[in-house]
PLY file of the C-alpha trace (Angstrom):
ply
format ascii 1.0
element vertex 77
property float x
property float y
property float z
element edge 76
property int vertex1
property int vertex2
end_header
138.54 218.16 39.10
137.30 214.81 40.99
134.50 215.32 43.52
134.10 212.72 46.18
130.99 212.20 48.07
130.56 210.70 51.40
127.41 208.92 52.63
125.94 210.46 55.75
125.87 208.83 59.28
123.13 206.76 59.92
120.38 208.18 62.05
118.15 206.59 64.25
114.89 204.60 62.84
111.44 204.40 64.41
111.07 200.81 63.81
113.19 197.75 63.55
113.67 195.89 59.96
111.19 192.79 59.73
114.31 190.96 58.21
115.86 191.35 61.89
112.68 189.34 63.15
112.89 186.65 60.22
116.94 186.16 60.88
116.71 186.09 64.46
119.13 189.38 65.11
118.65 191.74 68.47
117.01 195.04 67.58
119.27 197.27 65.81
120.24 200.12 68.01
118.51 202.11 65.07
115.37 200.39 66.55
115.81 201.42 70.26
116.44 205.09 69.53
119.88 204.84 70.69
122.54 207.79 68.70
125.03 205.51 66.77
128.89 205.91 67.05
131.14 204.69 64.15
133.35 201.51 64.69
136.67 201.59 62.41
138.96 198.96 62.39
141.44 196.99 59.84
141.16 193.44 58.78
142.69 191.46 56.13
141.56 191.60 52.35
140.85 188.03 52.66
138.66 188.09 56.03
136.61 191.22 54.48
136.07 188.89 51.24
135.03 186.08 53.58
132.64 188.01 55.70
131.23 190.26 52.82
130.23 186.81 51.12
129.07 185.26 53.92
126.90 188.05 54.82
125.60 188.52 50.81
124.65 184.56 51.52
122.50 185.07 54.03
121.02 188.40 53.11
122.56 190.20 55.76
124.35 193.62 56.09
128.18 193.59 57.28
127.09 196.21 59.82
124.00 194.21 61.36
125.99 191.23 61.67
129.24 193.16 63.52
126.68 194.68 65.81
125.13 191.10 66.81
128.41 189.74 67.44
129.53 192.42 69.55
125.92 192.21 71.23
126.65 189.02 71.80
129.92 189.16 73.24
129.60 192.35 75.62
125.78 191.77 76.57
124.51 194.82 78.58
124.91 193.94 82.27
0 1
1 2
2 3
3 4
4 5
5 6
6 7
7 8
8 9
9 10
10 11
11 12
12 13
13 14
14 15
15 16
16 17
17 18
18 19
19 20
20 21
21 22
22 23
23 24
24 25
25 26
26 27
27 28
28 29
29 30
30 31
31 32
32 33
33 34
34 35
35 36
36 37
37 38
38 39
39 40
40 41
41 42
42 43
43 44
44 45
45 46
46 47
47 48
48 49
49 50
50 51
51 52
52 53
53 54
54 55
55 56
56 57
57 58
58 59
59 60
60 61
61 62
62 63
63 64
64 65
65 66
66 67
67 68
68 69
69 70
70 71
71 72
72 73
73 74
74 75
75 76
């Protein structure tokens, strides 16, 4: 029988990543102590490859890039 393992949900971190400061990303919700909610949506395989390759070339995590995009598009009021 094949076993499947799932990674745990991210937990709140106590400090921001130095990489976030270097590349100019806003502090992640993990750094602010906010609880995280999972976002799931579908994209085409070609878009996924382009985003993944672009993030790898910049040394970024895809989730961090998506959070930054969402924060920029929907700023807190």
